[in-house]
C-alpha positions, 0 to 999 in steps of 0.5 A: 789365644784364638782357635783355628781349624784347617781341613784336608781331604785325604781320600774321597770320603776321608777328611782330616780336621786340625784344631789349634789354640783353645777349643772352648764354648766360644768356638763350638759353633765354628767347629760344628759348622766345619764338621757338619759341612764335611759330613754333608760333603760325604765324609765317612771317616773324619780324623780330628787332630788335636795336637795343636790344642792348648786347651779343651773344655766340656763344650769342645768334648761335646762337639767330638761326642756329637760328631761321633754320633752323627757319623755312626748314624751314617755308617761313618767313624771318627778318629781322634789324634792326640799326643798331648798328655794334658789333653789326653788327661781330660779324655781320661778324667771324663772317661771319654776314652771308653767311647773315643779312641785316641791315636798317636798319629794321623797315619794310625787314624787313617787306618781306622775301619769304617763300617760297611753299610748292611 
């Protein structure tokens, strides 16, 4: 199975990125490029929806952690939508749930507050 990315501008500074298929090391460059383009275009809240994923490996998780760090450096925020028990379990095993909150819907993720610049 492959890997697909779709993006949708939700608000002027908010973008929803949906991943589907298998997010492994062979697709990291594609995902990073799509995310970097979104951040460079001015997104401060990125919602990444993982509901279409069948699989994610440590390289895919690394992309999410890197995205969170990059957004926070720019006073932005990352929200991750994930309803799959199997994918959620990967976040729990790696303890990434302490760093990244998993949301049950895009509507919930879109309500995440973005820090205001000081």
